[in-house]
Every structure is written in structure tokens, then in C-alpha cells.
C-alpha positions as CSV (number, residue, x, y, z in Angstrom):
1,X,69.1,127.1,87.9
2,X,72.3,128.7,89.1
3,X,74.2,127.8,92.2
4,X,74.5,130.1,95.2
5,X,77.6,132.3,94.9
6,X,79.0,131.3,98.3
7,X,78.9,127.6,97.4
8,X,82.4,126.2,96.4
9,X,82.8,124.0,93.4
10,X,83.5,120.4,94.4
11,X,87.0,120.6,92.8
12,X,87.9,123.6,94.9
13,X,87.2,122.0,98.2
14,X,90.2,120.9,100.2
15,X,88.7,117.5,100.9
16,X,88.2,116.8,97.2
17,X,91.7,117.9,96.3
18,X,93.1,115.6,99.0
19,X,91.0,112.7,97.6
20,X,92.2,113.4,94.0
21,X,95.8,113.4,95.1
22,X,95.4,110.1,97.0
23,X,93.8,108.6,93.9
24,X,96.6,109.8,91.6
25,X,99.2,108.4,94.0
26,X,97.4,105.1,94.3
27,X,97.1,104.7,90.5
28,X,100.8,105.6,90.1
29,X,101.8,103.1,92.8
30,X,99.6,100.4,91.2
31,X,101.3,101.0,87.8
32,X,104.8,100.9,89.3
33,X,104.1,97.8,91.3
34,X,102.7,96.2,88.2
35,X,105.9,97.0,86.4
36,X,107.7,94.5,88.6
37,X,105.7,91.7,86.9
38,X,106.5,92.7,83.3
39,X,109.5,91.4,81.4
40,X,111.3,94.5,80.1
41,X,113.0,94.5,76.7
42,X,114.7,98.0,76.7
43,X,116.1,99.4,73.5
44,X,118.9,101.2,75.5
45,X,119.8,100.2,79.1
46,X,117.8,102.6,81.1
47,X,114.4,102.0,79.6
48,X,114.5,98.4,80.8
49,X,114.5,99.4,84.4
50,X,111.5,99.1,86.8
51,X,109.4,102.3,86.9
52,X,111.4,103.9,84.1
53,X,108.3,105.6,82.5
54,X,107.1,106.9,85.9
55,X,110.3,108.6,86.9
56,X,111.1,109.7,83.3
57,X,107.7,111.4,83.1
58,X,108.2,113.1,86.5
59,X,111.7,114.4,85.6
60,X,110.4,115.6,82.2
61,X,107.5,117.4,83.9
62,X,109.9,119.1,86.3
63,X,112.1,120.2,83.5
64,X,109.2,121.7,81.6
65,X,108.0,123.6,84.6
66,X,111.5,125.0,85.3
67,X,111.9,125.9,81.6
68,X,108.5,127.6,81.6
69,X,109.4,129.6,84.7
70,X,112.6,130.7,83.0
71,X,110.8,131.8,79.9
72,X,108.4,133.7,82.1
73,X,111.3,135.6,83.7
74,X,112.8,136.4,80.2
75,X,109.5,137.4,78.5
76,X,107.9,139.2,81.5
77,X,106.7,142.8,80.9
78,X,106.1,145.5,83.4
79,X,102.6,145.9,84.7
80,X,102.3,149.2,83.0
81,X,103.4,147.9,79.5
82,X,100.0,148.5,77.9
83,X,99.3,151.8,79.7
84,X,99.2,155.0,77.6
């Protein structure tokens, strides 16, 4: 059986997207709060700080997105590249 075409997928609904964001933020907050109760033994100063892996992952993700956008600008072709 196929779904009707006017029915949105549950992941495309704004209410579902909001709930997913809330869940992601809640899980991240739980991990960062839990980090306060762990004894850190960092190999180099910064990795022993509270929440290091959370903010490091965020910064790394931002850098990757910015680098990908830069590559997109450098490698972009005109819309008519494959025409005739």
C-alpha cells in the first residue's frame, strides 16, 4: 500500500523536527552535566576541561561546513556546463 501524496513524512513535519531538536539538546546537556562528575586525566591541558569533547565536536563541525562551502564556491560550474 502506498501513502497518499499529500501526506507528509513524519520527519518532515515541523512538530517532529522540533521534538528531534529538543531531544538532541537534552542528550547533549545530559552528557555535559555528566562530565562534571568524571575525573579527567587530559593528555594535554585542554582535553581535561569540562565539556571538551562537546565543544570540540561543535567547532570541528562548523569548520567542516565552512570548508565545504568554500570548496563549493571554488568547484562550482555554471548551470549550462553540460549543455551542448
